[in-house]
N, C-alpha and C positions, 0 to 999 in steps of 0.2 A: 418527586423527580428521580429518575433512575440514573445510575452512573454508567459511563461508557465501559464496555467490556475490555478486559485486559488483552493486549496484543503481545504475543510472544515472538521474538526474533529467533526462529529456528535456523541457526547458521549452518548446521549440518545439511539441511535440506534446501538451504537458500530460499527461505520464504518467511514471510510474516504470517502469523496464524492467530485466529480467534477460535477458542474452543467453547462451545455452548451445547449443553444437553447431548453430548456424544457426537456432535457434528463439528466439522472444522471448515471455517472459511479461510482462504489464504490468498496471498499475493506473492507469486514467484518472482525472484530477482536474480541477477548475476552481479557480481562486483569485480571489476577489473580496471586497473590503471586509473584509479580515481573516478570511475564512472559507475553509477548505480543504474543498471538497466532493469526497468520494470517490464516483465515479460507477460504475465498472465494472472488474472484475478478470477477466483472461483468462489461463489457463495452457494452452498447447497440450498435447494428449494425450501427446505425446512427452516432455514434461517433468513430467507428473503424478506425484504421490506423493513429491515431493521437498520439500514444505513451502514452495514458492515463493510461494504466495498469502499465507501468513502472514508471510513475509519482506517481501513488498511492503507488507502492512498495517502491520507494525511500522515500516518505513521511512517510511510516510506519517505515522504518529504522531510519529516523530522530526522530520520536516519541520515538522509543526505546532508542536511544542515549540520548535524552533529559531527559528521565525518568530513565536512567540507568537500562533498562529492558533487560532480556534475550528474544530472539525471537524463537518462535516455528512455523515452517512453515507447514501448512496443505494444503494450496492452491497449486494445481499443476502449475498454472501460475506463482506464486511468486517463487516456487522452480526453474522453468525453467529460470526465469528472473535472479535469483541470480547466477545460473550456468553461464549465459552469462555476468554477471557483478561481477566478483570475487573481484574487488576493493571495490565495495559497500558492498558485503557480509562480507568482512574483517573488516568492521567498527563496527560490532556488534557481540555479542556472540549468536550463533545459536545452538539450541539443536534439 
C-alpha cells in the first residue's frame, strides 16, 4: 500500500502543492477576512490519475478546519469533488 504524497502549503504563492518527479500539482487559494477561497486546481498530465486533485481539495478543507475558516469555492474541480464527497463537504462551512 502506498502512502499519500506530501502536500506543501506554499504561503508565499498562496497555493497547496504536491511535488512528484519534477512536476507540481497545485490548488491556488486566497485567504482574507476568515475566508479561504479555493480558486484553481491544476494537475499536470504526467501526474494525472493519481487522485492528487482530491488530495489537494481535502488538504484545503483541513486548512479551513484548522484555521476556523469559511470556504468559498470558485474552482470547478473542487466544486465537483465536494459534490462527490458530501461527508468531506459537511466538515466545513461553505459559502
